[in-house]
N, C-alpha and C positions, 0 to 999 in steps of 0.2 A: 353259465348254471341252469341245469335243468331239475325238473319235477316230473316223476312217472306217477300218472294216476292211473290206478284201477278202479274203473266206475261199475260197481256192482248192482245190477240189480236183484232186489229180494227174491227168494225163494218162493216157491207156491203155496199160496194160502187155500184153504177149504174153498172148494168149487170157484177156484180162480178162472176167468172167462166167461162165467154167467151172470156176474152182477159187477157194478161199479164200486169198489170198495173205497175210494178216495181217501179222507180222513176220518172214517170210522173209527172209533175204539173197539177193542177186543177182535179186531181180525188177526188170527194167528197163524203160523203155518200149520200145515195138515202132514201127515204123515210122509207123504211124497216130499214136501218141502223140508221137512227135518231132515230126510236123507239127503236132498239136495245140498242143504247147508253144510251138513257133516263133509260131501266132497268137495264143496267149495274151501272149506278148510283144510284138506288135504292138498288141493291144488294151490291156493295161496301160501301154504308153507314153504314153497319153493322160491318165493319172493321176498326180499329184505325189508317187509314193510315195516315202517317206524310209527306209524298212525293210523288211525281208524276214526273216521266222522261217518255219522249215521243220522238219517233221518228219524223223527222221534216215533215215528209208528212201530207198532209192536212187531209186525212180520220183518221189517228193517233190523231191529234191534235183535231179533231171533236169529236171523241170518248172520248178522255181524259178529254173534258171539263166538261160534265155532273157529271162524276165521282169526279172530282176536287169540283166543287160546292156541290156535296152531302155529300163529306168527309170534307169540309171546309178546302180544302188546296188552300191556296190563290195563287200560282205560280205554274205552269206546267213548268218544267226544258225540254228545247230541247236538245237531245242527238243524235249525229251523229252516236253514237256506236249502236242505236237501230233502224238504218235506214233499209230500205228493201235492200235485195241482190241489188247489182248493175247487172241489166241484160242487160246493153249496149244497142246493137241494137234489141235486142228482145224486149224490152219494147214497149207496144203499139199494138205489134201483137196479133191476135188470136190465139186460142191453136189450131184450124185447121190447121192455116200456120205454126206453130212453129211444129206440128207433121210432116211437111214434112222437116224438117230442120234434118239433121244427126247429126249435133252439139249439138242441142236441145235434141234429142233422148240419144245422148251419156251424157249429163247432167243429165239425169234422170236416166240410166241405170247404170252410174259410178259415182254417187255422190260424191263417195270416193275421187277422184282424177280430175274429170273434173272441168273444167273453163267456166265461162259465158263469153261472147265476152269481157267485160270489164277486164277482167282477175281476178274476183274474185271465189274463191272456197266456199266449205262449210266450211273447216277448218277455213278459214280468216273469216268467219261469226262468228262460235263458239268462236274464240279467241277474238274477239270485245265485243261480248254479254257477255262473261264471265269475261272479264276485267273490264267493267262497273259494273257487279254485285258484284265483289271482292271490287270496290272501294266504292260502296254503303255500302257493309257489315261493311268496316271499318268506316264509317260515322254514320251509323245508327243501330247500336247494340241494341239489345233487341227492336227494332221498326218494323212497318210493311210498306213496300214499294210499290208502284204499277209502272210496267214497261209497257209502251202501245208500241205495236210493230207490227210485221208482222208474219205470220205461220211459215216461216222457219227459222226466227231468234229464234223464241220460241223452233221450233224442235231442233235446234242446241243446245241450252241450256238445254234442257231434256235429249237429247243424252249424254250430258258431265256428267250430274247429275247420269245417269244410267250406264254410262260405256259403252254406246252403240257406235259403228262405226256411223259416221255422215251418211253414206249410209243407214242407217237402219230408218232414219226419215219418211220414208214411211209406217211404221209399224203402226203409231198411227195418229190421226187426230188432228189438231188445228182448230177449225170452227171460222168463224167470231164471234166478241163479246163474245168469250169463255176466261175463267179465268183457268190459270195454276198456281198452289200454289207450291212454293218452299221455303224450310227453309235452310239457309246456316249458320253453326257455324265454330269455330276452327278445327273442327272434321271433315269438309268435309260438303255436302249438301245432303238433300233427298227430293224425289218428294213426295207431301202431296195430291194433286189432279191433276187429268189430263184433260184437256179440259170440264171445268164446264160452262154449257151454263145458264145464268142468266134467 
């Protein structure tokens, strides 16, 4: 019995790449992101999606909606385990500001052991995303499910599947509005496609 997971990163929000959005409220898709989300819906309509789980953030919910409409999924389940990393006081700061912060540099240089100001580690993130995938696998065997989340959360899942240390998350990219496909079975899990852009 297998479950096919489509791990979707949210589409681009306004000024993506210029500041750390984290769990800030009110971070919504920009015009480019809305177009990306529409394109995602067209791409995912080819897949027999039976359920969509989504991070609580506005940008993920706005990304999930066109996918749900295109796939005929009536309800999007909000899932705290798919939420962005809790970056605490770093949220909202520009990357220029963060680069002057020694603890931010440590987070990026020593991702295996470093913690965010809220105390979350990459291992914590990996545990929560893997736990929700295991639960979904039990419920949706021989079915396809979309999980709409954030770059580092998806990277944590991929590292787990590939047996990579969490610190190796910088060795691959997860772009806005990309799709990463993982198949999970009783034998384990395997990566089918990484960072597919619709």
